[in-house]
BANU-860243 format. One line per 2 residues: for each residue y, x, z of N, C-alpha, C. Coordinates in steps of 0.001 Angstrom, whole numbers. Atoms other than C-alpha are relative to their C-alpha. Layout:
<nodes>
Y:X:Z:Y:X:Z:Y:X:Z; ...
</nodes>
This chain:
<nodes>
989:311:-827:38471:15210:3732:-973:689:-1368; 898:-944:726:35896:17194:2551:-1701:-1007:-1300
1175:651:1368:33241:16178:-1156:-1412:503:643; 1684:97:-45:29725:15327:-23:-833:1217:-1382
878:-788:1447:27268:17743:-2011:-1304:-650:742; 1172:254:169:24187:15787:-2512:-867:727:-772
915:-857:1047:21141:17745:-3763:-1521:-997:643; 1580:183:-234:17592:16121:-4339:-697:1627:-781
1258:-1378:536:14914:18929:-4808:-1596:-884:202; 1312:-342:-374:11221:18573:-5205:-951:973:204
519:-1760:-594:8461:21392:-4368:-1679:-533:-387; 1480:567:-88:4856:20463:-5735:-1007:1385:-280
1066:-1783:-182:1962:23174:-5003:-520:-63:-1621; 305:-499:1244:546:24909:-8211:-1766:-478:-264
1037:732:-54:-2827:23180:-7220:-320:-1109:-126; -561:1283:41:-1405:19867:-7393:-236:16:-1820
-525:535:1602:-249:20429:-11016:-1623:318:-1118; 1036:-156:467:-3865:22069:-12022:-827:-1106:113
1071:818:73:-5969:19226:-10798:184:-1543:-903; -213:1176:259:-3725:16561:-12158:41:684:-1985
460:-428:1195:-3959:18748:-15596:-1282:-219:-694; 1215:-56:340:-7375:18131:-15299:-576:-1238:-579
-149:1210:619:-6484:14514:-15961:-486:-746:-1512; -526:55:1314:-6592:12676:-19253:1371:-749:103
-1132:643:-448:-3030:12201:-18896:541:-979:-1098; -85:567:1155:-2682:11098:-22443:2:-1886:-41
267:1566:-145:-4472:7860:-21733:15:-476:1732; -638:414:-917:-3381:7551:-18206:769:-1577:138
-233:1016:60:-2133:3900:-17268:1151:-87:894; -1117:145:-749:853:2759:-15428:38:-208:1322
137:-327:-1131:-246:2638:-12114:-782:1137:465; 539:-1115:-122:-2238:6006:-12330:1245:641:841
-1455:-863:279:1406:7708:-13334:701:-552:1607; -596:295:-1367:2654:6007:-10075:-561:258:703
593:-122:-1575:324:6324:-7507:-669:1637:184; 858:-1173:-13:-1661:9532:-8945:734:1206:-8
-117:-1111:247:197:12078:-10649:1042:477:629; -1140:-614:-616:2609:14689:-9030:359:-81:1100
163:40:-1547:2015:14362:-5523:892:1031:655; -448:-1109:-405:4884:16257:-3963:557:127:1123
-1071:-380:-1226:7270:17648:-1191:1725:-775:-725; -1058:881:128:10757:15022:-1879:963:1005:846
-1137:-212:-1042:14058:16588:-235:1228:-278:-596; -1696:-69:557:17626:15106:-270:785:377:1080
-892:-632:-437:19808:17147:964:1446:-112:247; -1583:104:135:23106:16501:2412:401:1298:818
-114:-1953:-176:24441:20638:2526:1338:-459:1090; -762:149:-900:27387:19035:4571:-173:-516:1239
287:310:-1441:25700:17345:7146:-1672:-94:-191; 1196:-581:321:22087:18967:7402:-618:-1106:1087
436:1149:-1232:21283:15935:10322:-414:-1103:-1069; -151:1667:953:21681:13414:7137:-1071:505:-896
949:-165:945:18501:14943:5324:-945:-531:48; 734:988:-88:15521:12955:4406:-1321:1333:-1118
808:49:447:12170:14243:3732:-1466:-682:-257; 594:740:476:9481:12827:1781:-1481:425:-887
1279:-365:460:6040:12807:669:-459:-1143:-1226; 490:816:964:5097:10970:-2726:-205:428:-1192
249:-268:1695:4131:10916:-6429:1928:216:-383; -1539:-281:866:7666:12060:-8203:431:-1262:-765
-355:1410:1372:7367:9007:-11147:284:-1264:1464; 266:1358:-599:6788:6372:-8026:1434:72:940
-1219:257:-802:9761:7502:-5805:1208:345:-666; -1367:485:767:12307:7707:-8368:183:-981:-484
544:728:117:10837:5074:-9914:761:-1499:661; 53:896:-988:11235:2750:-7073:1783:-48:615
-1168:-279:-109:14393:4229:-5916:1589:-289:-922; -1152:321:1019:16572:3970:-9035:-312:-1349:-856
-175:1635:78:15611:163:-9522:612:-878:1123; -742:1272:-1241:16468:-1007:-5899:1696:501:-184
-1860:-370:-262:19820:1150:-6223:501:-563:-1493; -256:557:1500:19948:-554:-9873:370:-1386:711
-221:1314:-163:19709:-4319:-8020:1238:237:1321; -1821:44:-764:22667:-3142:-5598:1016:400:-822
-1034:57:570:24575:-2017:-8061:1012:-941:-840; -642:876:556:24779:-4830:-9670:463:-1093:289
-844:764:-856:25016:-7133:-6970:361:428:1650; -435:-335:-1141:26947:-5924:-3949:-538:-890:1010
602:726:-1041:25898:-8329:-1931:-1606:-213:232; 1648:405:-44:21997:-7710:-2217:-195:589:1304
294:-532:-1014:21112:-6992:1451:-116:1244:311; 652:-1016:-282:18695:-4661:1486:-1681:-6:-574
996:45:746:15570:-3161:212:-1005:631:911; 505:-833:-831:12459:-1971:1462:-821:1016:-896
252:-1073:937:10612:1088:-220:-1368:305:683; 1298:-818:-95:6735:2154:609:-501:1070:-419
111:-648:427:6172:5120:240:-1744:911:245; 1735:-68:-253:2042:6616:128:-229:-596:1317
431:791:-926:1232:4343:2809:435:933:1437; 13:-237:-833:2484:6573:5035:2024:-187:700
-1140:-293:160:6302:6482:5086:686:-1660:-981; -230:962:700:8174:3079:4813:2017:66:291
-1451:-28:-849:12249:2924:4236:380:-1101:-248; -652:1358:627:14400:162:4114:1542:499:-148
-1791:-732:640:18372:799:2509:239:-1327:62; -910:366:56:21128:-1074:2454:1408:559:-830
-1957:-593:579:24836:-1228:908:690:-893:756; -460:1:-829:27027:-1261:3310:1482:327:-401
-1575:-874:46:31012:-1043:2441:77:1481:-530; -379:-1104:676:30539:1057:-233:-1031:1485:192
1206:-764:-445:27282:3170:1753:-750:-481:-94; 1355:221:-526:23935:3368:1548:-472:521:1232
981:-978:-1746:22184:3514:4687:-1093:-325:-150; 1199:289:675:18465:4295:4508:-305:227:1395
1061:372:-1795:16156:3451:8219:-880:324:-362; 1041:-29:119:13542:5208:8443:40:-78:1695
288:766:-1526:11864:3931:12070:1463:129:432; -1009:184:-1084:14896:4528:14615:1138:790:-676
-1229:-1135:827:17346:7645:11981:391:-1244:-999; -1058:55:1199:20068:6142:9936:229:773:-464
-502:-1085:943:21071:8243:7087:875:-657:-810; -1533:1030:727:24443:7102:5650:528:1157:-941
-792:-1179:1163:25937:8360:2182:380:-1133:-605; -966:181:1200:28412:7629:-245:-881:-1019:-1175
970:233:665:26619:4930:-2364:167:325:-1715; 109:-418:1718:27917:6000:-6395:-397:1576:378
208:-1152:-254:27724:9784:-5279:-1806:345:104; 1361:-219:39:24312:9183:-4150:-831:-104:-1100
355:862:1568:23271:6769:-7486:-169:940:-1040; -20:-768:1042:24490:9519:-9514:-428:1248:-43
1010:-918:-79:22622:12263:-8167:-1361:78:103; 931:232:411:19588:10739:-8250:-801:-222:-1327
229:14:1518:19850:9923:-11802:124:891:-634; 131:-1232:266:20455:13323:-12521:-1393:806:174
1575:-432:-491:17517:14427:-10394:-1311:-806:-750; 751:59:1093:15378:12006:-12699:-297:299:-1028
-89:-221:1049:16556:13348:-15701:-544:1601:-145; 821:-1162:-154:15312:16961:-14583:-1148:-340:260
1621:188:-394:12235:15458:-13243:-1019:-423:-1170; 237:665:1366:11398:13867:-16579:-171:1088:-992
135:-829:989:12036:16839:-18758:-1489:1231:863; 1164:-863:-947:9736:19003:-15572:-1431:-368:-527
1029:804:-70:7075:16579:-15986:-468:536:-1118; 1055:-436:1561:6422:17351:-19968:-504:1406:326
588:-1376:-250:6427:20613:-18824:-1072:555:225; 1036:-457:-538:4194:21207:-16496:-1302:-1055:-648
968:497:216:2007:18355:-17961:172:-847:-1779; -666:189:1470:2861:18191:-22051:-1005:-705:-445
533:1207:368:113:15593:-22574:809:-1312:-106; -1159:1014:-703:2765:13261:-20961:773:-596:-1140
-694:171:876:4642:13108:-24006:-614:-1161:-919; 1173:695:743:1453:11200:-25988:11:-1440:795
350:1429:-599:1301:8389:-23028:1304:-739:-81; -1100:909:-66:2861:5503:-23585:687:-944:618
-462:230:-1156:3167:4241:-20242:1717:1117:725; -812:-840:-198:5343:7547:-19735:1008:-85:-432
-1163:70:396:7778:6921:-22333:555:-1119:683; -746:1162:-163:8375:3433:-21413:691:53:1553
-564:-513:-1462:9071:4759:-17593:1220:838:-250; -729:-1285:652:10949:7567:-19527:1732:-922:-365
-1007:765:521:13280:4984:-21257:774:-715:818; -1354:975:-878:13790:2258:-18640:558:793:1078
-726:-1561:-1282:14972:5280:-15838:1294:274:-680; -1006:-426:212:16931:6566:-18294:1263:-906:-709
-580:1086:365:18783:3772:-19161:802:-856:1301; -264:631:-1381:19625:2662:-15550:1702:752:215
</nodes>
């Protein structure tokens, strides 16, 4: 059986970065980090099954935080039936754990992934994103809320 190759990517417009850099990043509160910082296009690409690819527009921290926390709940309790994730008032996903698979439902489309590789890929994606954010926004290093998010998600 062919091993699935799952890739998470994000694309952020330089204009978004420029606008974000004008904010007082060091003083941003938790809600602002989730709701405003680093709005981008996110792609979950299944290279072996292209019709299993998800495209999302959201802030990168909110996306990673919500998805990682939800998957952690599923990992802890395999009987956890499902979670709802609302993204930027335009998208909502439901995701379920079923027989070692993660099912992501967007309207009528169901995307099916092996749970453990998906979860591991998302963890690696967060590590890259958190480093990229500090590169794009050096003031974030001094933001206690961002530091708390980094610590919490890196520990998942």
